[in-house]
C-alpha positions, 0 to 999 in steps of 0.5 A: 533210632537215636530217639528210641535209644534215648527214651529207653535209657531214660526209663532203664533205672525203673526196669532195673529197680530192686523191690526192697520188700522182695529183697528182704523176703529173700533174706528171711528165706535164706536165714530160715534155711540156715544161711549164716551170712544171711543171719549176719545181715538180719542182725544188722537190720534188726538188732538196733531196733530190738535193743532200743525196744528192750532199753525203752521198755525197761529191760535190765540187760538189753544187750544180753536179751538182744543176743538171746533173741538172736540165739533163739531165732537162729536155733529154731528148728521150725522154718520161719514163715511170712517172709521178712514181716514174719521174721521181724514179728517173731523177733519182737515177740521173743523180745517182748516175752524176754522183757516181761520175764526179765522185769518179773524176775527183777521184781522178785529179786527186789522182794516186791510182788511178782511182776505181771503186765496187767498189774504194773506197780509204777505210779503216775506222779513219779513218772510225771516228775521224771518226764518233766525233768528228762530229755531225749530217750529218757523223756520218752521212757518217762512218758511211757511210764505213765501208761499201763503195761499193755499200752506201753508195750503197744506204743514201744513196738509201734514207735520205737521198734517201728512195727506196723499194726499187724506186726505189733498184734502178732508180736503181742499175741493180740488182735489188730482191733485190740492193739488199735484200741490200746494205741488210741487210748495210750496216745489220748493219755499222753496228749492229755498229760502233755497238754497240761505240762511245760513240754507243750506242743513240741513234745507231741510233734509226730505223735499221731 
């Protein structure tokens, strides 16, 4: 019996292991039901990535917009479906909408043309200069500035917010096929630039 006991003990951790996906789904369900402590945990899980997404995407007040997203989420009357993945996609969909609105208002305040995601006024030469001169997050932001807004949004959600393809598609209200094509086009553009820049291969490490 001693051998049986030892074998059971050796396998016990696998029996007691907690499925992190199920745990997050349960958290989302509690939050959707109005559990304030659950929302506090959701904030800890998501606020950092939402803030990073808004900051890299060029929002003027990423802290304030992050708070706005959570106020809207918590104040929703309709239940949030889809478990943790559904809650996460909804949060980034709200963040993206607020980022677009924020930049549109900023363009109007500056007296320029109204900002639209399909018509970005930034020019590639100034973005290239910024990319060569910057490091860290500034470098990432400058590289993303080379892209049209829809491609920039896809890469920011995929690599900064760390959403998967389905989550990115849901957040942007686009099909997975469209998002996949935008991602491929954006990465090809960045590779083409980096292949001819002093940043070299180190800058493309991890971009695939």
